[in-house]
N, CA, C and O atoms as CSV, one atom per row, in Angstrom:
chain,resi,resn,atom,element,x,y,z
A,1,MET,N,N,16.230,-1.388,11.026
A,1,MET,CA,C,14.831,-1.510,10.598
A,1,MET,C,C,13.921,-2.323,10.888
A,1,MET,O,O,13.990,-3.519,10.603
A,2,ARG,N,N,13.172,-1.908,11.354
A,2,ARG,CA,C,11.796,-3.097,11.907
A,2,ARG,C,C,11.202,-3.658,10.759
A,2,ARG,O,O,10.862,-4.841,10.760
A,3,GLY,N,N,11.028,-2.864,9.694
A,3,GLY,CA,C,10.293,-3.598,8.481
A,3,GLY,C,C,10.822,-4.865,8.057
A,3,GLY,O,O,10.064,-5.649,7.486
A,4,ALA,N,N,12.231,-5.221,8.296
A,4,ALA,CA,C,12.592,-6.471,7.951
A,4,ALA,C,C,11.842,-7.585,8.789
A,4,ALA,O,O,11.546,-8.683,8.317
A,5,SER,N,N,11.555,-7.164,10.144
A,5,SER,CA,C,10.814,-8.332,10.933
A,5,SER,C,C,9.581,-8.489,10.600
A,5,SER,O,O,8.977,-9.432,11.111
A,6,TYR,N,N,8.885,-7.599,9.649
A,6,TYR,CA,C,7.556,-7.970,9.131
A,6,TYR,C,C,7.688,-8.165,7.643
A,6,TYR,O,O,7.407,-7.216,6.912
A,7,PRO,N,N,8.137,-9.443,7.069
A,7,PRO,CA,C,8.411,-9.463,5.823
A,7,PRO,C,C,7.059,-9.678,4.949
A,7,PRO,O,O,7.144,-9.539,3.729
A,8,ALA,N,N,5.746,-10.033,5.575
A,8,ALA,CA,C,4.327,-10.183,5.029
A,8,ALA,C,C,3.955,-8.869,4.432
A,8,ALA,O,O,3.282,-8.753,3.407
A,9,SER,N,N,4.561,-7.631,5.323
A,9,SER,CA,C,3.779,-6.529,5.129
A,9,SER,C,C,4.792,-5.437,4.669
A,9,SER,O,O,5.232,-4.526,5.371
A,10,SER,N,N,5.101,-5.708,3.281
A,10,SER,CA,C,6.133,-4.686,2.691
A,10,SER,C,C,5.402,-3.371,2.225
A,10,SER,O,O,5.941,-2.276,2.382
A,11,THR,N,N,4.244,-3.498,1.685
A,11,THR,CA,C,3.305,-2.433,1.448
A,11,THR,C,C,2.111,-2.471,1.945
A,11,THR,O,O,1.638,-3.561,2.264
A,12,THR,N,N,1.415,-1.340,2.102
A,12,THR,CA,C,0.176,-1.277,2.553
A,12,THR,C,C,-0.647,-0.351,2.089
A,12,THR,O,O,-0.022,0.649,1.736
A,13,ARG,N,N,-1.998,-0.256,1.917
A,13,ARG,CA,C,-2.778,0.728,1.503
A,13,ARG,C,C,-3.692,1.502,2.455
A,13,ARG,O,O,-4.244,0.852,3.343
A,14,THR,N,N,-3.908,2.777,2.373
A,14,THR,CA,C,-4.693,3.474,3.141
A,14,THR,C,C,-5.622,4.311,2.438
A,14,THR,O,O,-5.463,4.630,1.259
A,15,SER,N,N,-6.724,4.719,3.247
A,15,SER,CA,C,-7.648,5.822,2.797
A,15,SER,C,C,-6.966,7.289,2.874
A,15,SER,O,O,-5.976,7.504,3.574
A,16,GLY,N,N,-7.478,8.086,2.231
A,16,GLY,CA,C,-6.589,9.708,2.249
A,16,GLY,C,C,-6.803,10.142,3.348
A,16,GLY,O,O,-5.965,10.979,3.686
A,17,CYS,N,N,-7.934,9.846,4.417
A,17,CYS,CA,C,-8.186,10.649,5.535
A,17,CYS,C,C,-7.315,10.145,6.904
A,17,CYS,O,O,-7.323,10.679,8.013
A,18,TYR,N,N,-6.531,8.895,6.447
A,18,TYR,CA,C,-5.711,8.472,7.382
A,18,TYR,C,C,-4.111,8.573,7.131
A,18,TYR,O,O,-3.185,8.195,7.849
A,19,ARG,N,N,-4.106,9.211,5.868
A,19,ARG,CA,C,-2.588,9.338,5.382
A,19,ARG,C,C,-1.646,9.810,6.355
A,19,ARG,O,O,-0.586,9.190,6.277
A,20,THR,N,N,-1.667,10.776,7.328
A,20,THR,CA,C,-0.546,11.338,7.774
A,20,THR,C,C,-0.052,10.345,9.184
A,20,THR,O,O,1.145,10.203,9.431
A,21,LYS,N,N,-1.045,9.752,9.974
A,21,LYS,CA,C,-0.813,8.771,11.027
A,21,LYS,C,C,-0.188,7.446,10.285
A,21,LYS,O,O,0.934,7.012,10.546
A,22,VAL,N,N,-0.885,6.994,9.535
A,22,VAL,CA,C,-0.567,5.652,8.899
A,22,VAL,C,C,0.756,5.587,8.166
A,22,VAL,O,O,1.461,4.583,8.062
A,23,ILE,N,N,0.997,6.769,7.681
A,23,ILE,CA,C,2.454,6.946,6.635
A,23,ILE,C,C,3.503,7.148,7.811
A,23,ILE,O,O,4.508,6.436,7.821
A,24,ASP,N,N,3.300,8.093,8.797
A,24,ASP,CA,C,4.383,8.117,9.979
A,24,ASP,C,C,4.542,6.619,10.593
A,24,ASP,O,O,5.629,6.079,10.798
A,25,HIS,N,N,3.295,6.053,10.846
A,25,HIS,CA,C,3.715,4.644,11.498
A,25,HIS,C,C,4.514,3.879,10.413
A,25,HIS,O,O,5.623,3.465,10.748
A,26,GLY,N,N,4.105,3.656,9.219
A,26,GLY,CA,C,4.674,2.836,8.295
A,26,GLY,C,C,6.065,3.060,8.084
A,26,GLY,O,O,6.809,2.096,7.904
A,27,ALA,N,N,6.553,4.382,8.086
A,27,ALA,CA,C,7.912,4.768,8.036
A,27,ALA,C,C,8.701,4.448,9.333
A,27,ALA,O,O,9.919,4.299,9.233
A,28,ARG,N,N,8.043,4.321,10.658
A,28,ARG,CA,C,8.767,3.823,11.621
A,28,ARG,C,C,9.057,2.506,11.377
A,28,ARG,O,O,10.244,2.203,11.500
A,29,LEU,N,N,8.250,1.599,11.049
A,29,LEU,CA,C,8.286,0.155,10.845
A,29,LEU,C,C,8.982,-0.158,9.351
A,29,LEU,O,O,9.156,-1.328,9.011
A,30,GLY,N,N,9.308,0.781,8.615
A,30,GLY,CA,C,9.704,0.489,7.453
A,30,GLY,C,C,9.047,-0.104,6.204
A,30,GLY,O,O,9.499,-0.788,5.286
A,31,ILE,N,N,7.795,0.398,6.480
A,31,ILE,CA,C,6.773,-0.339,5.233
A,31,ILE,C,C,6.149,0.866,4.510
A,31,ILE,O,O,5.700,1.859,5.082
A,32,ASP,N,N,6.177,0.649,3.119
A,32,ASP,CA,C,5.715,1.523,2.338
A,32,ASP,C,C,4.345,1.823,2.329
A,32,ASP,O,O,3.634,0.823,2.231
A,33,VAL,N,N,3.753,2.908,2.404
A,33,VAL,CA,C,2.418,3.194,2.329
A,33,VAL,C,C,1.849,3.871,1.317
A,33,VAL,O,O,2.225,5.019,1.082
A,34,GLU,N,N,0.836,3.253,0.545
A,34,GLU,CA,C,0.053,3.899,-0.728
A,34,GLU,C,C,-1.213,4.457,-0.372
A,34,GLU,O,O,-2.116,3.741,0.062
A,35,VAL,N,N,-1.338,5.708,-0.531
A,35,VAL,CA,C,-2.628,6.309,-0.185
A,35,VAL,C,C,-3.628,6.440,-1.240
A,35,VAL,O,O,-3.421,7.245,-2.148
A,36,THR,N,N,-4.738,5.701,-1.217
A,36,THR,CA,C,-5.690,5.481,-2.388
A,36,THR,C,C,-6.570,6.909,-2.272
A,36,THR,O,O,-6.989,7.369,-1.210
A,37,HIS,N,N,-6.766,7.540,-3.674
A,37,HIS,CA,C,-7.754,8.809,-3.416
A,37,HIS,C,C,-9.018,8.286,-4.206
A,37,HIS,O,O,-9.024,7.320,-4.968
A,38,ARG,N,N,-10.020,9.046,-3.906
A,38,ARG,CA,C,-11.378,9.256,-4.861
A,38,ARG,C,C,-11.148,10.225,-5.762
A,38,ARG,O,O,-10.597,11.275,-5.432
A,39,ASP,N,N,-11.536,9.984,-6.963
A,39,ASP,CA,C,-11.492,10.994,-8.055
A,39,ASP,C,C,-12.351,12.072,-7.752
A,39,ASP,O,O,-13.579,11.990,-7.726
A,40,PRO,N,N,-11.567,13.263,-7.483
A,40,PRO,CA,C,-12.750,14.542,-7.146
A,40,PRO,C,C,-13.876,14.995,-8.020
A,40,PRO,O,O,-14.750,15.772,-7.636
A,41,ALA,N,N,-13.799,14.389,-9.399
A,41,ALA,CA,C,-14.602,14.858,-10.431
A,41,ALA,C,C,-15.868,13.766,-10.374
A,41,ALA,O,O,-16.985,13.990,-10.840
A,42,GLN,N,N,-15.525,12.751,-9.818
A,42,GLN,CA,C,-16.448,11.735,-9.708
A,42,GLN,C,C,-17.676,11.923,-8.910
A,42,GLN,O,O,-17.364,12.221,-7.757
A,43,LYS,N,N,-19.061,11.857,-9.097
A,43,LYS,CA,C,-20.192,12.088,-8.357
A,43,LYS,C,C,-20.769,10.671,-7.981
A,43,LYS,O,O,-20.687,9.716,-8.753
A,44,GLY,N,N,-21.337,10.606,-6.784
A,44,GLY,CA,C,-22.033,9.368,-6.496
A,44,GLY,C,C,-20.947,8.430,-5.964
A,44,GLY,O,O,-19.811,8.844,-5.730
A,45,PHE,N,N,-21.365,6.992,-5.754
A,45,PHE,CA,C,-20.583,6.049,-5.490
A,45,PHE,C,C,-19.472,5.533,-6.404
A,45,PHE,O,O,-19.713,5.467,-7.609
A,46,LYS,N,N,-18.545,5.245,-6.043
A,46,LYS,CA,C,-17.633,4.611,-7.207
A,46,LYS,C,C,-16.370,3.694,-6.194
A,46,LYS,O,O,-15.719,4.016,-5.200
A,47,VAL,N,N,-16.430,2.630,-6.900
A,47,VAL,CA,C,-15.564,1.815,-6.109
A,47,VAL,C,C,-14.175,2.121,-6.240
A,47,VAL,O,O,-13.820,2.425,-7.379
A,48,ILE,N,N,-13.222,2.112,-5.261
A,48,ILE,CA,C,-11.961,2.644,-5.423
A,48,ILE,C,C,-11.110,1.478,-5.661
A,48,ILE,O,O,-11.229,0.508,-4.912
A,49,PRO,N,N,-10.305,1.464,-6.575
A,49,PRO,CA,C,-9.285,0.448,-6.993
A,49,PRO,C,C,-8.731,-0.078,-5.773
A,49,PRO,O,O,-8.565,0.612,-4.767
A,50,ARG,N,N,-8.409,-1.456,-5.872
A,50,ARG,CA,C,-7.773,-2.232,-4.504
A,50,ARG,C,C,-8.345,-2.036,-3.420
A,50,ARG,O,O,-7.858,-2.740,-2.535
A,51,ARG,N,N,-9.428,-1.188,-2.976
A,51,ARG,CA,C,-9.824,-0.913,-1.791
A,51,ARG,C,C,-10.877,-2.255,-1.497
A,51,ARG,O,O,-10.957,-2.763,-0.379
A,52,TRP,N,N,-11.617,-2.713,-2.608
A,52,TRP,CA,C,-12.555,-3.791,-2.623
A,52,TRP,C,C,-11.893,-5.122,-2.288
A,52,TRP,O,O,-12.530,-6.012,-1.725
A,53,VAL,N,N,-10.736,-5.244,-2.602
A,53,VAL,CA,C,-10.047,-6.425,-2.347
A,53,VAL,C,C,-10.105,-6.699,-0.731
A,53,VAL,O,O,-10.519,-7.749,-0.240
A,54,VAL,N,N,-9.625,-5.588,0.001
A,54,VAL,CA,C,-9.374,-5.565,1.428
A,54,VAL,C,C,-10.664,-5.767,1.876
A,54,VAL,O,O,-10.693,-6.606,2.776
A,55,GLU,N,N,-11.808,-5.282,1.563
A,55,GLU,CA,C,-13.179,-5.229,2.302
A,55,GLU,C,C,-13.718,-6.825,2.009
A,55,GLU,O,O,-14.319,-7.549,2.803
A,56,ARG,N,N,-13.359,-7.092,0.798
A,56,ARG,CA,C,-13.847,-8.709,0.565
A,56,ARG,C,C,-13.192,-9.763,1.409
A,56,ARG,O,O,-13.780,-10.707,1.937
A,57,THR,N,N,-11.727,-9.457,1.488
A,57,THR,CA,C,-11.011,-10.234,2.123
A,57,THR,C,C,-11.491,-10.128,3.921
A,57,THR,O,O,-11.456,-11.079,4.703
A,58,PHE,N,N,-11.757,-9.252,4.126
A,58,PHE,CA,C,-12.294,-9.065,5.765
A,58,PHE,C,C,-13.742,-9.812,5.797
A,58,PHE,O,O,-14.013,-10.530,6.759
A,59,GLY,N,N,-14.538,-9.658,4.882
A,59,GLY,CA,C,-15.841,-10.319,4.718
A,59,GLY,C,C,-15.486,-11.872,4.920
A,59,GLY,O,O,-15.938,-12.558,5.837
A,60,TRP,N,N,-14.768,-12.239,4.103
A,60,TRP,CA,C,-14.282,-13.915,4.226
A,60,TRP,C,C,-13.820,-14.238,5.572
A,60,TRP,O,O,-14.216,-15.244,6.160
A,61,LEU,N,N,-12.804,-13.221,6.184
A,61,LEU,CA,C,-12.426,-13.640,7.426
A,61,LEU,C,C,-13.467,-13.863,8.564
A,61,LEU,O,O,-13.314,-14.735,9.419
A,62,MET,N,N,-14.489,-13.056,8.522
A,62,MET,CA,C,-15.603,-12.875,9.287
A,62,MET,C,C,-16.477,-14.021,9.390
A,62,MET,O,O,-17.329,-14.101,10.275
A,63,HIS,N,N,-16.289,-14.925,8.498
A,63,HIS,CA,C,-17.038,-16.119,8.634
A,63,HIS,C,C,-16.450,-17.102,9.618
A,63,HIS,O,O,-17.141,-18.001,10.096
A,64,HIS,N,N,-15.254,-16.944,9.904
A,64,HIS,CA,C,-14.595,-17.790,11.163
A,64,HIS,C,C,-14.738,-16.974,12.344
A,64,HIS,O,O,-14.434,-15.785,12.441
A,65,ARG,N,N,-15.276,-17.795,13.318
A,65,ARG,CA,C,-15.994,-16.968,14.352
A,65,ARG,C,C,-14.734,-16.356,15.449
A,65,ARG,O,O,-14.755,-15.275,16.038
A,66,ARG,N,N,-13.763,-17.313,15.499
A,66,ARG,CA,C,-12.603,-16.533,16.419
A,66,ARG,C,C,-11.969,-15.320,15.762
A,66,ARG,O,O,-11.267,-14.629,16.500
A,67,LEU,N,N,-12.100,-14.950,14.496
A,67,LEU,CA,C,-11.733,-13.731,13.948
A,67,LEU,C,C,-12.877,-12.693,14.014
A,67,LEU,O,O,-12.742,-11.517,13.679
A,68,ALA,N,N,-13.980,-13.232,14.466
A,68,ALA,CA,C,-15.093,-11.941,14.468
A,68,ALA,C,C,-14.975,-11.268,15.715
A,68,ALA,O,O,-15.748,-10.325,15.884
A,69,ARG,N,N,-14.053,-11.588,16.763
A,69,ARG,CA,C,-13.861,-11.060,17.852
A,69,ARG,C,C,-12.383,-10.811,18.010
A,69,ARG,O,O,-11.575,-11.363,17.262
A,70,ASP,N,N,-12.045,-10.054,18.896
A,70,ASP,CA,C,-10.407,-9.787,19.305
A,70,ASP,C,C,-10.123,-10.797,20.409
A,70,ASP,O,O,-10.127,-10.358,21.559
A,71,TYR,N,N,-9.905,-11.945,20.236
A,71,TYR,CA,C,-9.602,-13.185,21.297
A,71,TYR,C,C,-8.228,-13.059,21.546
A,71,TYR,O,O,-7.806,-13.106,22.702
A,72,GLU,N,N,-7.484,-12.904,20.579
A,72,GLU,CA,C,-6.116,-13.127,20.512
A,72,GLU,C,C,-5.311,-11.992,21.453
A,72,GLU,O,O,-5.628,-10.803,21.451
A,73,ALA,N,N,-4.232,-12.545,22.247
A,73,ALA,CA,C,-3.643,-11.486,23.042
A,73,ALA,C,C,-2.204,-11.007,22.452
A,73,ALA,O,O,-1.576,-10.048,22.901
A,74,HIS,N,N,-1.775,-11.853,21.346
A,74,HIS,CA,C,-0.518,-11.625,20.745
A,74,HIS,C,C,-0.880,-11.397,19.242
A,74,HIS,O,O,-1.849,-11.993,18.772
A,75,PRO,N,N,-0.086,-10.501,18.431
A,75,PRO,CA,C,-0.222,-10.283,17.134
A,75,PRO,C,C,0.109,-11.546,16.268
A,75,PRO,O,O,-0.462,-11.772,15.201
A,76,HIS,N,N,1.161,-12.423,16.859
A,76,HIS,CA,C,1.498,-13.599,16.022
A,76,HIS,C,C,0.450,-14.562,16.216
A,76,HIS,O,O,0.425,-15.462,15.377
A,77,ARG,N,N,-0.503,-14.593,17.204
A,77,ARG,CA,C,-1.266,-15.513,17.154
A,77,ARG,C,C,-2.703,-15.161,16.165
A,77,ARG,O,O,-3.470,-15.987,15.669
A,78,SER,N,N,-2.750,-13.981,16.097
A,78,SER,CA,C,-3.901,-13.461,15.145
A,78,SER,C,C,-3.355,-13.718,13.723
A,78,SER,O,O,-4.042,-14.176,12.809
A,79,GLU,N,N,-2.303,-13.444,13.645
A,79,GLU,CA,C,-1.784,-13.729,12.135
A,79,GLU,C,C,-1.850,-15.239,11.984
A,79,GLU,O,O,-2.348,-15.714,10.964
A,80,ALA,N,N,-1.368,-16.023,12.956
A,80,ALA,CA,C,-1.615,-17.730,12.717
A,80,ALA,C,C,-3.199,-18.033,12.287
A,80,ALA,O,O,-3.548,-18.718,11.325
A,81,MET,N,N,-4.067,-17.356,13.236
A,81,MET,CA,C,-5.698,-17.681,12.994
A,81,MET,C,C,-5.958,-17.138,11.693
A,81,MET,O,O,-6.742,-17.828,11.041
A,82,ILE,N,N,-5.454,-15.912,11.013
A,82,ILE,CA,C,-5.746,-15.436,9.903
A,82,ILE,C,C,-5.252,-16.360,8.751
A,82,ILE,O,O,-6.021,-16.601,7.821
A,83,LYS,N,N,-4.012,-16.878,8.778
A,83,LYS,CA,C,-3.517,-17.979,8.000
A,83,LYS,C,C,-4.255,-19.222,8.011
A,83,LYS,O,O,-4.463,-19.868,6.984
A,84,VAL,N,N,-4.640,-19.555,9.126
A,84,VAL,CA,C,-5.693,-20.862,9.030
A,84,VAL,C,C,-6.920,-20.746,8.384
A,84,VAL,O,O,-7.392,-21.636,7.675
A,85,ALA,N,N,-7.556,-19.458,8.653
A,85,ALA,CA,C,-8.527,-19.224,7.884
A,85,ALA,C,C,-8.621,-19.034,6.325
A,85,ALA,O,O,-9.585,-19.263,5.595
A,86,MET,N,N,-7.589,-18.640,6.059
A,86,MET,CA,C,-7.123,-18.415,4.681
A,86,MET,C,C,-6.948,-19.622,3.967
A,86,MET,O,O,-7.300,-19.668,2.789
A,87,ILE,N,N,-6.453,-20.596,4.520
A,87,ILE,CA,C,-5.984,-21.935,4.251
A,87,ILE,C,C,-7.276,-22.671,4.041
A,87,ILE,O,O,-7.534,-23.289,3.008
A,88,ASP,N,N,-8.273,-22.544,5.338
A,88,ASP,CA,C,-9.504,-23.403,4.811
A,88,ASP,C,C,-10.267,-22.675,3.774
A,88,ASP,O,O,-10.952,-23.397,3.050
A,89,LEU,N,N,-10.301,-21.360,3.535
A,89,LEU,CA,C,-10.800,-20.753,2.399
A,89,LEU,C,C,-10.352,-21.473,0.997
A,89,LEU,O,O,-11.132,-21.936,0.164
A,90,ILE,N,N,-9.125,-21.466,0.933
A,90,ILE,CA,C,-8.330,-22.153,-0.429
A,90,ILE,C,C,-8.772,-23.591,-0.546
A,90,ILE,O,O,-9.171,-24.039,-1.621
A,91,SER,N,N,-8.709,-24.262,0.469
A,91,SER,CA,C,-9.013,-25.757,0.323
A,91,SER,C,C,-10.414,-25.975,0.192
A,91,SER,O,O,-10.717,-27.025,-0.375
A,92,ARG,N,N,-11.347,-25.238,0.577
A,92,ARG,CA,C,-12.863,-25.316,0.136
A,92,ARG,C,C,-12.940,-25.022,-1.263
A,92,ARG,O,O,-13.709,-25.659,-1.984
A,93,ARG,N,N,-12.180,-24.076,-1.724
A,93,ARG,CA,C,-12.234,-23.748,-3.111
A,93,ARG,C,C,-11.751,-25.015,-4.050
A,93,ARG,O,O,-12.272,-25.626,-4.983
A,94,LEU,N,N,-10.589,-25.103,-3.395
A,94,LEU,CA,C,-9.841,-26.318,-4.393
A,94,LEU,C,C,-10.746,-27.676,-4.567
A,94,LEU,O,O,-10.904,-28.229,-5.655
A,95,THR,N,N,-11.355,-28.161,-3.248
A,95,THR,CA,C,-11.971,-29.282,-3.159
A,95,THR,C,C,-13.506,-29.176,-3.574
A,95,THR,O,O,-14.134,-30.210,-3.801
A,96,ARG,N,N,-14.114,-27.916,-3.673
A,96,ARG,CA,C,-15.374,-27.774,-3.829
A,96,ARG,C,C,-16.200,-28.264,-2.647
A,96,ARG,O,O,-17.344,-28.637,-2.904
A,97,GLU,N,N,-15.831,-28.309,-1.547
A,97,GLU,CA,C,-16.630,-28.731,-0.275
A,97,GLU,C,C,-16.894,-27.614,0.564
A,97,GLU,O,O,-16.156,-26.629,0.601
A,98,SER,N,N,-17.962,-27.749,1.260
A,98,SER,CA,C,-18.299,-26.755,2.290
A,98,SER,C,C,-17.657,-27.289,3.662
A,98,SER,O,O,-18.014,-28.405,4.039
A,99,THR,N,N,-16.982,-26.759,4.226
A,99,THR,CA,C,-16.894,-27.078,5.710
A,99,THR,C,C,-17.671,-26.352,6.634
A,99,THR,O,O,-17.912,-25.182,6.337
A,100,PRO,N,N,-18.151,-26.839,7.784
A,100,PRO,CA,C,-19.128,-26.116,8.705
A,100,PRO,C,C,-18.345,-24.798,9.231
A,100,PRO,O,O,-17.151,-24.808,9.530
A,101,ASN,N,N,-19.116,-23.762,9.295
A,101,ASN,CA,C,-18.582,-22.724,9.958
A,101,ASN,C,C,-19.809,-22.328,11.147
A,101,ASN,O,O,-20.877,-22.938,11.202
A,102,TRP,N,N,-19.521,-21.444,11.869
A,102,TRP,CA,C,-20.329,-20.893,13.103
A,102,TRP,C,C,-21.572,-20.333,12.496
A,102,TRP,O,O,-22.492,-20.103,13.281
A,103,ARG,N,N,-21.731,-20.106,11.382
A,103,ARG,CA,C,-23.216,-19.551,10.694
A,103,ARG,C,C,-24.055,-20.919,10.442
A,103,ARG,O,O,-25.280,-20.913,10.563
A,104,ASP,N,N,-23.424,-21.949,10.128
A,104,ASP,CA,C,-24.166,-23.173,9.824
A,104,ASP,C,C,-24.671,-24.105,11.157
A,104,ASP,O,O,-25.200,-25.212,11.054
A,105,ALA,N,N,-24.423,-23.493,12.257
A,105,ALA,CA,C,-24.882,-24.347,13.538
A,105,ALA,C,C,-26.290,-24.012,13.842
A,105,ALA,O,O,-26.861,-24.550,14.791
């Protein structure tokens, strides 16, 4: 089972339109896939539960220039850079200090 080699990814969420490809790929890796659906009775825009968490996190990560482009050749390097970005985010929140980023230049 390859899912054991990805301990950080035990469950993932996907939009309903990607369900077949993502579920098949997740099954090959041993990862549980949860499909989020929009309420068909709902009219207009409605935030889908838990999807906003992913979008917000992507927004935070894009403040780090290296993650705004696909510079990394190997997935483990990309994962390391994401961890560095999240450590920076958490440390800024704990110390209430701002660290310079590429937008401040």
